Residue, then its C-alpha position, 0 to 999 in steps of 0.5 A: x185462322x187466328x192471327x194469335x193463338x196461344x195454348x197452355x202458356x206458362x211463364x215461371x221466373x225463379x227468384x232464388x230458391x223461389x219459383x214465380x208463376x207469372x202465368x199459368x196454362x193461359x190460352x187465347x185465340x185473337x182473330x183478324x180484325x179483332x180488339x182485345x184489351x188485357x185487365x186484372x189486378x197488379x201481379x196478375x201476368x199482364x205485362x208477362x202476356x204482353x212481353x210474350x205476344x210482342x216477341x219480347x219473352x219466350x214463355x216456359x212452356x205451352x205454344x205461341x202461333x203467330x199466324x199459324x206459324x211457331x217462329x223460330x228465333x231468326x224470325x223474332x226480330x223480323x216480325x218485332x219490326x214488320x208485324x206487331x205494334x203496341x198502343x199503351 
């Protein structure tokens, strides 16, 4: 089973009348023990993806499973406190 599984993840920000598509149909599987880096040019959605993976933001659409579970709002704070960390 994947530790992180995202399917067709989309994040859209509304800037007045303009829709900014930060992520469009991103899918990814990360297994236990894997090391992953996210690289790309400026504006490609790296920070948006990391905010979603770190449970700091929610996707506009798509599915994000952590350890096979779709997290409820009540679980997100506990998960950020006990399970998720970033190395910058």
